[in-house]
C-alpha angles and dihedrals in degrees: 000000000000110000119215105198104201109199105025103197123123098315098032093039091049096047094045096045094052095044087053091046089056094048110269119131109248140179120195118208109206140148146215121359095348092060092047092049091051093047092047102046109358127252117305110217115192119196133165104286096002144063125182136169110226125200110221132168112255140196132183097213135013088247088072092061127088096218115215132198093255095054122120119192118215114197112212103159121110121270095257090062098045098090094058094040089055092053093055093042097053091048093051101035107019126233098288099069114109111255122196118193105217091174139110119262130036103256099079094073091055093051090048093045091057091062109021133061100217119043134170140186127220128198106219117198103160129130102226131156126196112181101132124061109251094011132092133176122214109193101181115113134225089358120026098222153340114254108170106171139185144164118284120275098001140339148049128254137172092274095059090040091058094041090056091045091053094045089049089053089051093057104268131124100239128158131174109252125194092204103037093153091064089059092047093051086054092048090051093065088059092051096055093090093052095105093048088068091047100047098038101025135265090261093060090047095050096042084068100208119184092260094053094045093048092051095046087049092053091052092051092044089055093050094049091050089050091050092050092047091051096042092243114159113212136180116256123243091248093054093054092039092054088054093048094049088052088053109043154324123225107271132200123256112189109240096004121115112229090201120167149280124339085258090057093048089052091055093043091054092044097239119180096234139033133201099238090115092062092048115036090011089061090058091046089053095048089047092053093050094049102035098250117140113234106181097149095053091041091051093052090045092050094043091050092052092047089051092050093050091050090050093239116168126222118299095023098115123073116223092236089068093057090046092051091053091048086053093051090047091049093057094043 
């Protein structure tokens, strides 16, 4: 199979580069300075104890690719960019091409399944940083990431079996899973705090004061209540944690900033959109549909959107402002 990695930042670039290094045929779809840097000098992949420039075929748009019957597209852009990407992909490749959602959240699979015949989910647990065009850092050691995958909404087929085999050959921990969305709903619980680190600063998040811990707990409790009201099954923190521990610990890369979540990286790079609507916003939506209040998740979602509109950078919003908004929403 040939892999079209659509959105070749830290996650997509890492997956694509290591697949290419192990012998798979890969095309990275990227844009701007990052695309120009890769075309000029290749993609520099930095890992604990190893750095290597990998030459990978690139494209700026799906329309530049001559699609083949053995192609599989792996979406690795953030959720806010999925809709426009699907428009371009369907025009270029048609609705029967297999599409894998290697993205945070649980909403992308539903968006793709409305339009494409063969849809897959991928659990992505992979510490990666992309802050410099043409360069990514993969901190997982000994394996760079956990990428279990399966058909959406359920099942395993030859495509996903081959995908996981190729990912394993590339060095990832990747197993076919017949209920991959259960894993992704569990992972979503761990992503609810992404915007806290972006808004308040990673130092504030990692210091783990009582107020931070309590707020994160309220967001998670709201989400679990929403899942229970909607009858959604989800993997426990322990289950995903055991798979993570069996895959990697976060190693050191001299001169590379570990940074924070994907949301933090979007703020740091000054991107015009963030994925909070596909994380906390997903919980808010389930809550609205099933009568479960979600003031903590709604407060973080709204504050992130306000900060983005105001052009604020990471670390510019005190936690107290988020807590005050949560309190107002609780009384509304």
